[in-house]
N, C-alpha and C positions, 0 to 999 in steps of 0.2 A: 405559417408553421402551426400556430395555435388552431386555426380552422382545420388544417390538415389533420392534426391530432384528434380533434373532436369527431371529424368524419371517420377516422380510423377506429376510434372507440365504438362508434355506431356500427361500423363493419364488424368489429370484433364481437360485439354482442350478438349481431345477426348471425355470424358464422360460428359462434361458440358451440352450438349444438353439434355441428359437424366436425369441428376441429378439436383435437385432443392434444393439449400441451404436454410434451414429453421431453424433459431435460436430459442432458447428456450424462447426468450423475443423479443417483437417487437421494437428492437433498431432502432432509427431514427424517429419513430412515437410516442413512449411513452418514457417519461423521466426516466432514472435511478435515483432513490433516495435511497441512501444507506449509510452504515456505515462500518468502518473497525473493525475487531476483533483483534486490535493490542495487542501485548504483551502476547498472549495466547500460541500458539505453537512455538513461537520464542520470547525469552525474550528480553525486552528492559528495561534498568535500570530505566529510568524515569517513565515508566508506573507502574512498581512494585519495587520501591526502597527498600522495606523491604527485598525482597529476597536477594538483594546484601548486604545491611547493616548487615543482620543476619549472613553473612559468617565471619564477623570480619576481612576480608582480603581486604585491599584497592586495591590490584592488580587484584581482580576479577571485571572486568569491562564489560563483555559481556558473551554470552553463551559459547564461546570457553574457556575462562579462568575459567568460573564456573565449567566446567568439568575438566579442567587442574589442578586447585589448590585447589579444595574443596574435602573433603573426599568423595569417590565415592558412598558409601552407603547412606550417608546423602544427597548428591547432587541428587541422583536418587529419594530418598524419597520426597525431597522438590519439585522436578519437577512433580512427579506423583500427589502430593497433589494439586499443582498449576493447572495442566491440568484438574483435577477433579472438581475444584472449581471456577476458574477464569471466565470461560464461561460455562454455563449449558443450559439445555433445556429451563429453564425459561427466559434466555436472548434472545433466539430466539423467544419465545412467545412475549416478551416485544418489541422486534425490529419490529415484524410484527404488533403488536397492535399500535405502534407509526406511522404506515402508511408508513413504508419503504418497498421497494421491493427487495433490493439487500444487501448482505453482502460480504465483501471482506476478505478472510482469508489468512494472511501471514503464510508461512511455509518455513523452511530451507531444503536444500538438504539432510541434515543428517538424516532427518526423514525416508529417503528412502535408504540411503547408506552412510557408514562412511569408509573413507580410512585409511591406515596405519598411525599411529602417530597423527590422529585427535581425540581430546579428547571429542567430542560431545557424549551426552547421548541420546539414542534412546527411543522410546515408544510413539511417537506422532500419529502414524497412526490410532489406534483405535478411537482417538478423531476427526481426520479428517473424519473418517467414520460416527461418531456420528453427526458431523456438516452437512454432506450430508443428513442424515436421518432427522435431525431436520429442516433443510431448507425445505425439501420435506413436512414435517408434517405441517409447518406453511405457506406454499406457498411463501417462499422466494427463490430468485435466488442466488446461491453461486458462487463467483469468487474464484478460487484457484490461489493464487499468490506466485510464487517462489521468496521468499524474501531474501534468502541467497544462494549463489552459491559457489562451490569449489574455493578456492583461494581469495574469496571476490571480488565482482564486483564493490565495491565502497570503498572510503577511501580518505582522504585528510589531509594534514598537518595543515590546518587552520580550517577546519570544521570536527568535530568528526562524523564518521559514525560507530555506533555500531549495526545498524539495519540489517546488513547482518549476524550477529552472531559473526563476527570476526572483531574487531576494529583495523585496521592497517592504516598506513599513506599513503599507495599507493596500489591500487588494483592489484592483480596478476592473477585474473581469465583469463584475455585476453591474458596473455603472455605465457600460457602453454596450448598447444592443448589438453593435457590430461584433464585439468580442463573443457574445452569446451565440450569434448567428454562425460565426466561424466555428465555434465549438460544436454546434449542431452538425455542421457539415463534416467535421472530423469523425464524429460518432457514426454518421451515415457511411463514411468511407470504411471505417472499421467493420461495421455491421455487414456491409456489402462484401468485404474481403473474406469474412469467415462464414458467410451465409451457407447453410447446409452442412456446416462442420461442427455442430453442437456436441458431437461425441468427443471432439478434441478440445474445442473452445466453447465450453458450456456457459460461460459468463462473460459479459462486458460490463465493466464498471465505468460509468460515464464521467465521474469526477472524484478525485482524491482530496479529502480534507478541505472542503470549502469552508470559509471563515464565518460559520454561523454565529460565532460569538459576537459579531457586530449587529446581530438582531435582524429586524425586518428588511433593512437595506440590502442584506445579502439573502435572507431566507425567502423573501417574496419572489425575487427572480429565480432563485434556486429551485423552489417548488415547481415553478412553471417549466424550468429547464428539465427537471426530473420527469415531468409529465411528457414533455416533448421527446425526451430520450427514450421513454417507453415506446412511443410510436416509431422512433427511428430504429431502435434495436429489434423490436418485435415484427416490424414490417419492412424488411430490407429489400424486398423484391419489387416494390412499386405497385403492388397489387394487394388484394385482400388476403393473400396467403401469408400465414404467420410463420416466423422462425420458432425454433425451440430454444432460443438463447435467453438465459436468465439475465435480468437487469439487477445489478448490485449497486445499491445506493449507500453512500456514506452518510452517517448521521449528522454531519456538520457540527460535531461537538455539542449536540443537543442531547438531553436525556432521552432515552428511548421512548418515554411516555409522550414526548412532543410529536412523535411520528405515528402514534396510535391511529389506526384507521386510514393511513396514507397508502394509496395504491394497493388496496386489499381486494380480495375476491368479493363479489363475482365480476366486478368491472375490470379488474386487472388479474393477471395470473403470471406466475414465474417471476415474482419480484422478491428480492432479498435485501436485507439491511446489513451494513458493515459498520462495526464499531472498533475503534482503536484504543487500546489500554496500555498506557505506560506509567511507570512509577519513578520517573527521573527528571521531569521537566518543571519542578517547582522546588522551592526551599524545603517545604514540608515533606515532599517525597524523599529527597536525599537525606533528610535528617532521621528517617525512620530506622528502627532496628531491623536486623535481619528477620526476626520473628514477625515484626509488624508488616513487613513486605509480604510474607507468606499469608498472614491473616487477612490483609487487604485483598489479596488475590482470591482467597476463599470466600470473602464477603461479596464478591461480584455475582455469585451464583443466583442470589435471589432476584437480581435485576435482569439476568441473562435468560432465565427460563420463562416460558409462556409469552413471548412476544408474538404479535399477530402476523409477522412475515417470517420466512426463513431468516435466520440471524447467524452471522459468523463474526468472530474476532479476527479481522483481516490484518491487523498489525499488533504485535506485542513482543516483549523481549524479556530474557532473564536478567538483563542489566538492572542494577540498583543505584548506579551513580551516573552522572553526566560527564564522567571523566574522559571519555573517548575524545581524542584529538579532533577539534572542529565540530563536535556534535552540536554545539550551540551556534555554529557558524564559524567560518574561517576567520581567525583573528580573535575570537572570543574564548574566554576561559571557561572554567567549570564552577558551578555553584558549590559542589562538594568540597573543593579545596579553597574556596573563597576568591578565586581569580575571575569570576564572572561579576560584572558590575552590579553592585547593590547586594551581593550575597555575603553570607557569613560562613567562615571556615567550619567545616564539619570534621574533616580528616584528610589525610594524605591520599592521593590517587595511586600511589605506588602499590603495585600488587593487586589492583582492582580493575585495571584496564591494560591494554597492550597484549603481549604474548602470554598464552596460557602457561608457558614455562615459568612465569613469575608468580602464578597463582598458588596460594597455599592449599594444602589438602582440605582444610576446613572450609575455605572459600569455595572450592570445587564441589564439596559435599552440599554446601548451601545452594549453589547454583542448580544442582540436581533437584534438591527439595523444592526450590522456588519454581523451577521449570515444571515439575510434576504438579505442584499446587495449581499453577495456571492452566495446564492442560486439563486436569480433572475439572476445574471450574468452568473453563470455556467450552467443555463438551456438554455442559448443561444447555448450551445453545447448539447450533447445528455444525459447529466446528471452528477451526482456527487455522491461521497461517502466520508463522513466526517471521519476524523481521530480524535478521535477513540471512540469506544462504552463506555469504562470505564477506569478509572485510579484510582490508590490508593490515590493520594494526589495532583491532578492537575485538579480541576473541570472545569477550563476554557477550557480544552481539551476534556471533557467528554460529549458525546451525552446524556447519561443517566442522568448525573447531570444537563445538560441543560434542559431536559424535566422536572425534578423534581423541578427546581428552576425558570422556567418561561422564559428562554431566547431561548428555542427551542420549537416551536409549535408542537402539535400533532393533525392532520396530518401536515406534513411539508409544505403543500400548504396553511395553515391557517395563512396568512401573516397579520401583523399589519402595515407594512410600505411598501406597494406594489409599491409606487412611490419613494422609497428612492434613486433610481438611476436616477430619473428625467424622 
């Protein structure tokens, strides 16, 4: 794999004079304005708590245990119903009508391949193909994001990560070369599947939120994987012919300065960096005043401008608490109301999560201001994709609920507070 990559780099340099990289969207000159399709082809308990509550089994906390501990026929039926109904063609139509231009679609490796002893249930790929077709139909650009990797690429004893599909306290993806090799093969499958369709699928993101906070034990294999992913995504044809697919790398929770000079021109082209910005996953975050949340968003502008790759904020939210049911993992409480282990009470969650019908007018006005402060700030980079399009019971996280209830404008450029950052 590594030798193959070096050979391909040699080829790419040799052919660069005759090949012209032409992405399916004018990144760098036009802003990415998009939304994530969270919780569709990869379950997250806080997005659809009913799926987990209906099992009646508190040990079912992620998609892995959903397949492991639930009756197989029932689990398969529940998943197929969910895939058919959670995101439909109407959602793509509504996303386009809201003035957005991108959707980011998280998917797990098990949609493509399941190994021995892995309890995942397959069947996602026809829906991925639907998503490509619907994006094409409505003029949207689809980012395919590998959100879960073999062995899990994230995990922490203090912060629950169930979004890789397997909630564990320490990631094991990086410690087993077989896991990495399997991930390479999945990326090759995705790249092959969408080869020649960069006008609809302009970006492949080879890994979501790898646990770079563990240092070199993760970052060293990750950097190699990112280099191999460049070869796998840029050369899907098995020849020296290049694709026009952009490679979107997550920053692995490192400061952007860590990645200075990584996969830059002239040796690489069509590489972008993805950073995720939330203000809810620490005690300090949830203790901030409303104005401090806005100020913190505005303060990101200095770090987001002038990076040496295309840069987008691929996940963010107007949420200011961790009150959404199961946001910190099924069975865990919230820092905000002191029900999360080791946290201190800040306030009641009532009226801050759940249905927008319980939100005060002042809270909804704040959500609009905070949303706009983030959009203004994140457009100092090459754009943004909000997390997420819809939720069962956490409207503060829902783009569609924000549209319906007035704190998200349509189109997203229709700002009421254009000077909120000064």
